[in-house]
N, C-alpha and C positions, 0 to 999 in steps of 0.2 A: 624243636631244633630248626634253625633257619635252613632253607633249601640249599643255599650255597655251602653252609657248613656240612649238610648232609651229603652233598656231592663230593666235597673234599674227603669226608670219612670213607665213602665208598671207593673212591680212587685210591686212597691210602691202603685200604684193605685189599683191593684188587692187585696192586702193584707191590705189596710188601714182600712177596716171595721173590719177585724179580729183583728188587733192590737188595734183598739179603743175599741172593745168588751173586749179584754183581760185586757186593762187598766182599764175599768170601773168595771170589775169583780175582779180584784186583782191588704259581700269582692274586578388608577394611580400609584402612587408610594409612598412608604413610605418616600422617600427623599423629597417629596413636603410638608411634615408636618412641622408645626411651633409650637414650644412650648414656653410659657412664664409663668414661675412659675408653677402653678398647672393647667394651661389652655392649652389644646392641640387642634390645628386646623389641619385638613387634608382634601385633595381634592379628593383622590381616593384610592381604596384598591390596594395593590401590586399584588393581585391575585384574579381571578374570577373562580368559579367552578360551573359547571352545574350538577345538580343531578336529575336523573329520578326517579320518585316515582312509586313503584309497589303496587297496591291495594291488601290488604290482606282480608278485610271483610268490609261490610257495617254495620252501627249501627244506631239506631234512635236518636243519640245524636250529632247533628251538632253544637249546641250552647254550646261551651266550650272554656275556656281560659287556662286551666291547664291540663297538661299531664306529667306524670313521670313514669319511669320504675324501676322495682325491681324484681329480681329473675325470669326473663323471663315472667313477667307480666306487663301490662300497667294499670295504674290507672288514671282516669280522672274525673273531676267534671263536671256535666252537668247542664245547665240552662233550659233544657227542663222541662216542667211541669210534674213531676212524683213524686212517693212516696219516692224515694231515690236520693241522690245527688252525690255519688261517685260510679263509676262502674269499675269493674275489668275484663280485657281482657287477656286471656291466649294466648301467642304468639305461643305456640306449637299446641294447639288445634284450634286456630283461632276462638274462641267463647268467648262471655261474660260469666263469671263463677260466678259472685257475684255482689251485690250492697250493699253499707253500708251508714250509716248516713242518718237519716230520714229528710225529708223536713217538716218544720213547725215552730212553735214559742214556743213549749213546751221545757222542759228540754232536753238538748243535741240535739236540732233540729236547723235547719238553713234554711233560705229562699234563700239567694243570695250568693253562693260560689265564691266571686270575687277573693279571694286569696286562694291557697291550696298548700299542700306539704306533704312530708313524712319525719319524723325524723329518725335518724339511727336505733332506736330500734323498727321500724315498727309501729309508731304511725302516723295515717293519721289525718291531721288537716285542718280545714276550717276557713276562716274569713268572716263574714257577716257584711258589713258596714252599712246595714240598721238596723240590730238589735244590732250593736256594740258588737258583740259576737265572741269569739274564741271557737271553738269546736274541740276536738280531740278524737280519738278512737283508742285503741290498737287492732291490728289485728294479728292473728296467722295463719300459713299456714299448711295444710296437703297435701296429694298427689292429691286430687281431688277437694277440695273446700276451700273457704276462710272463716274461722270462726272468727267472730268479737265479741270482748268483751270489757268491761271497757271503757265507754264513760264519758268524763268530759267536762266542759265548764267554760269559764271566761268571765265576762262582762268587757268592757273597756270604756273609755270616748267616748262620741259621737264625730263625725267629722272625724275620720280616714277613709281613703278610701282604702289604700293598706297596707298590713302587711306581715311580714315574722317572723317565729318563729325560735329562736336560740335553744330553748328547751321548755319544758312544763311550764316553769316559766318566760321566758324572750322573749319579742318580740321587733321588730323594725318596726316603721310605719311612714306613712306620711299622714297628714290630709288636708282636703280642707280648713278649717278655724281654727283660733285660734292657729296657729303654731308659736312658737318662735324660732324654729330651722328648718333646712332642713328636718331632720328626728328626731324621738324621740325614746329613749329606754324606754320600758314599762315593769314594774314588774307586771306580770299577777296576782300574788297572792294579792298584796297590791293596785294595780292601780296607783302606783307612776310613773310619767312620767319625763324623763330627756331630755330636748332639746339638740341636738347635731349639730355641724358643722355650726353654725351661720345661716345667711339668704342668700338668692339667690342674687347674685351681678348683675351689668349691667342692672338695671331696666330702661326700656324706660320712657321717659317723658310722663306724663299724666296718669300713672298707679300708684295706691297706692301700698304699700308693700304687702298688703293682696292679691290684684289682681295679682301682679307679682308672688307671691307664688303659686297661683292657676294656672298660666300659666306654671309653672315648675312642675306640678303634673306628676306622672308617676308610673309605676309598680316597686316594689322593688324585687330584686333577691339576693339570698345568695349563697356564695361559699360553697362547701362541708365542709370546715373547720369552717364555720360560722364566719370567721374573716374578710371577705370582703362582702360588699353589693354594689349593682349596682342599680342606679335609671335610668330607661329607660323612658325618658320623652315622654308623649303621645301627645304633641303639638309642639315638636321641634325635629330637627334632632341632638339631643344632649343627651349624657349620662353623669352621674357622678359616679365615682368609689370611694367608701368610705373604708378607712382602719380603721376598728373598734378598732384595738389595739392602733394605734398611733394617732387616731383622726385627720387624714389628708384625703384630697380628691383630685381627679383629674377630671377636666371637659374636655370632648372630644366632639368636634363639627365637623360634616361633614357627608358624603362627599359633600353634595350639597350646603352648605353655604347659605341656604335660610334665609330670614328675614321676618317671618310671621308678619302680622299686627293684633293687638288686640284691641278690644273694651271693655272698662270697663263697667261692670254692677254692680250697687250698690243695695243691697237688705237689708232688716232687719237682715238677717243672716250673712251678710258680703259682701265683694267685690269679684267679679269673673270676668273672661274674656270670651268674645265670640270670637272665632278664625275664621276670615274670610277665605274663601277657597283659596285665592291667596297665592301662595308659601307654601301651607300646606304640611307637611310631618310629620310622627309620628312613634314612636316605639310603638308596640302593647303590649298587656298584657302578651303574651307568651314569655318566655325566659328561658335560663338555664346557670348556671355557672358550669363548670367542674373543675378538678384540675388544668388545664392549661389555659383554654380559657373561654371567655364570648360570648354566642350565643344569639342574640336578633332578633326577628321577626320585619320586617320593612315594612311600607306601603307607597306607593307613590300616593294613591288615594286622591281625594279632598273631596268627599261627600259620604254620607251613601249609596246612590244608586250605587256608583262606588265600593263599597266594602271597605270602609275606615277601617273596622276592620278585613279585611282579608289581606293576603300578600303571596308573593312567593319569597321574598328576606330575607335572614338571614345575618346579619352583625356579623363578628367574630373579637374580640379584645383580646389582652392579658391583664394581670392585671396591666401593666404599662400604659395602654391606647393606645398602638400602634395598628393600624389597621392590621389585619392579612389577611383576605380574605372576599369576598362577595360570598355567595352561592345563585345561582339562581335555584329555584325548578321548576319542570315541571308543577306544579299546585298550585292553591291558597290553603292556609291552615288557620285554625283557631288557632291551637296549635301544638306544637312539643316537642319532648324530644330527647336527645342524649344518646346512649349507648356507652360509651368509650370502653367497653370490646370488642365489635364487630365492632366499628367504623360505627355505623348505626344511621340514623335519622328515628324516627317514627313520623307520622303526623296524624291529623284528619281534614277532609274536612269540610268546612262550608256549603257545599251544601247538601250532603247526609250522613254526619257522617262517611264517609269511613275512615278506618284505613289503612295507607300505610306505606311503608318503603323505604329507599334509602341508597345507599352506599356512604360514605363520603371519 
């Protein structure tokens, strides 16, 4: 079982009593590539780069999937059991300076921050797939501390696992079950869902459409312009790049060209797949899209004990789906972000929560 799924199950078990009580009371070479229509296949990156990570500080927050930078501060969501969910690290002082957004099930609270981000007007948002809730909070900065104000939340339909916010009224998401498109556009104020981009193609024999959709699940990432989304599949060495303006997409597979085997599991809630460990590769939950490139954390581990949710490899693509380079980090990481202004990568260790940086 994947570590992220394991964490989700633990949290579900831990809070089921709370939720029940609440109910009762009231998140090579580029030349070797082959393209056919909107499907690109490649076998190796034209460039490999080794990056040495320099440790800045340790934190008690090793369990995280989301890390982003703004105004010389790092923001990250933590799955560690604490009262707060988002922590603020000052890169100049090299200390944690604040924490925001409470953990819980009350108004403007969240249990599982599976997806997180920051909108251009300094609104921090979290998506909780367990509560089917999007929560965001406005933050303002002074010289010494992070003052947090104005928290709001939106309930959405059950079944979404990964989400990205375009703004405070529009989101794009992918669900485990009940999906009629690859992703859906969601009006957060009305709850209206619009399926987009059709269904996943090339379904193996023996799998239902619902099970094949589940096999193509992955984390969504947005470009700074909010006009491009990338689906980094957590069970395949494959990504899909969506042009949200023109409603077109490009699928990119590689570099290992593996063919995982799936076993269908049918339950009252729908059809799912169990991924056997043979030929397993996956894109992890951490990734970032800059103005020019797509950066995605990649794992070559087979099983949870091998660190299937950790990685020291980052794949870089352009927005046409062309492979740019493979970054080999000096240590395993749980999450990362890129500062284009300083050409620096920041990371969090899954072992001790260490925050590190490296030059790209």
